[in-house]
C-alpha positions as CSV (number, residue, x, y, z in Angstrom):
1,M,161.3,95.8,149.0
2,D,161.8,99.0,147.1
3,E,161.5,102.2,149.1
4,N,159.3,104.9,147.4
5,D,162.1,107.5,147.3
6,N,161.8,108.8,143.7
7,V,159.5,111.5,142.5
8,P,157.9,110.9,139.0
9,A,160.1,112.5,136.4
10,V,158.2,114.3,133.6
11,S,160.0,114.5,130.3
12,G,159.9,117.4,127.8
13,S,160.6,121.1,128.0
14,L,158.1,123.9,127.7
15,E,158.9,124.1,123.9
16,E,158.3,120.4,123.5
17,N,155.0,120.6,125.3
18,L,153.5,123.2,122.9
19,I,150.9,121.7,120.7
20,L,149.3,123.3,117.7
21,L,145.7,122.2,117.5
22,V,143.7,123.0,114.3
23,V,140.0,123.4,115.1
24,P,137.3,122.2,114.6
25,V,137.9,118.9,116.5
26,M,135.4,116.4,117.9
27,P,135.2,115.0,121.5
28,G,137.9,112.4,122.2
29,H,140.5,113.9,119.8
30,I,143.9,113.1,121.3
31,V,145.9,116.3,121.6
32,G,149.1,115.1,123.2
33,K,150.6,112.8,125.8
34,I,152.4,113.5,129.0
35,H,155.5,111.3,129.3
36,A,156.7,110.4,132.8
37,L,158.8,107.8,134.5
38,D,159.5,106.7,138.1
39,A,162.9,105.3,139.0
40,D,161.4,103.2,141.8
41,S,160.3,99.6,141.1
42,G,157.1,97.6,141.3
43,Y,154.0,99.2,142.6
44,N,155.9,102.3,143.7
45,A,156.7,103.0,140.0
46,W,153.1,102.7,138.8
47,L,151.9,106.2,137.6
48,S,148.5,107.7,137.2
49,Y,147.5,111.0,135.7
50,E,144.8,113.6,136.5
51,L,143.9,117.1,135.7
52,V,144.6,119.8,138.3
53,E,141.4,121.5,139.2
54,E,142.1,124.8,137.4
55,S,142.7,123.3,134.0
56,H,139.6,121.2,133.5
57,G,138.0,123.2,130.6
58,P,137.6,121.2,127.4
59,W,140.2,118.6,128.4
60,T,140.4,115.2,129.8
61,V,143.5,113.0,130.6
62,G,143.8,109.2,130.5
63,Q,144.2,108.0,134.0
64,Y,147.0,105.5,133.1
65,S,148.0,106.6,129.6
66,G,148.7,110.3,130.2
67,E,146.9,111.1,126.9
68,V,145.3,114.5,126.8
69,S,142.1,114.7,124.7
70,T,139.1,116.9,124.1
71,K,136.1,116.5,126.3
72,Y,133.7,118.3,123.9
73,P,133.8,119.7,120.4
74,L,136.0,122.8,119.8
75,D,135.2,125.0,116.8
76,E,136.6,128.2,115.1
77,S,135.2,130.4,117.9
78,E,138.0,128.9,120.2
79,A,140.8,129.8,117.7
80,S,143.6,132.1,118.5
81,K,143.7,131.0,122.1
82,I,146.5,129.3,124.0
83,Q,145.2,127.1,126.8
84,S,147.4,125.5,129.6
85,V,146.5,122.0,130.6
86,L,148.1,121.2,134.0
87,V,148.4,117.5,134.7
88,L,149.3,115.9,138.1
89,V,151.4,112.7,137.8
90,K,151.3,110.5,140.9
91,D,153.0,107.3,141.8
92,H,151.3,104.5,143.9
93,G,153.9,104.3,146.7
94,K,153.6,105.1,150.3
95,P,154.0,108.0,150.8
96,Q,152.6,109.0,147.4
97,L,154.9,111.2,145.4
98,S,153.9,113.5,142.5
99,A,155.0,115.9,139.9
100,T,153.2,118.2,137.5
101,A,153.4,118.7,133.8
102,T,152.0,121.5,131.6
103,L,150.8,121.1,128.1
104,S,150.2,124.3,126.2
105,V,147.6,124.0,123.4
106,S,147.5,126.7,120.8
107,L,144.1,126.6,119.1
108,M,144.0,127.9,115.5
109,T,142.1,127.6,112.2
110,S,143.6,125.8,109.2
111,G,144.4,129.2,107.6
112,Q,146.3,130.2,110.7
113,A,148.2,126.9,110.7
114,I,149.3,127.3,107.1
115,K,150.7,130.8,107.8
116,T,152.6,129.6,110.8
117,D,154.1,126.7,108.8
118,T,155.1,129.1,106.0
119,K,156.9,131.4,108.4
120,L,158.9,128.5,109.8
121,Q,159.9,127.3,106.3
122,M,160.8,130.8,105.0
123,S,163.2,131.6,107.9
124,S,166.8,131.7,106.8
125,E,168.0,131.3,110.3
126,S,168.7,127.9,111.8
127,I,165.8,127.6,114.3
128,M,164.5,125.0,116.6
129,P,160.8,124.6,116.0
130,L,158.6,125.2,119.0
131,V,155.9,122.9,117.9
132,D,156.1,119.3,118.9
133,S,153.2,118.2,116.6
134,I,150.3,119.5,114.7
135,N,147.1,117.5,115.3
136,I,144.5,117.9,112.7
């Protein structure tokens, strides 16, 4: 029988977990996904996801998928904000082990998104984009 001796490993750096979200969006809009693995086997490697108390806000997370989505509509009044979504990733072993992941969501209007994209394209330097994806 496998011993539960491995903590869930969350993949992605802070830059990779930055999401540009163009508002308005409706409830249930998938913003991003937390990716995690557990090196244990069997039941000890099963993972579940939940929001940490302080980051509830307009977000929800799929208990077994790790998909972060909107709980209610977000409109232009929410633009120009960066919100942190703190997710707890737990395995199902005994003792239960866990890790946390942070998804930073930058809310902006379509006009702001176009300006951001233009700045990235016009740069003559070789840069690594900080945006994992733009969800519209």
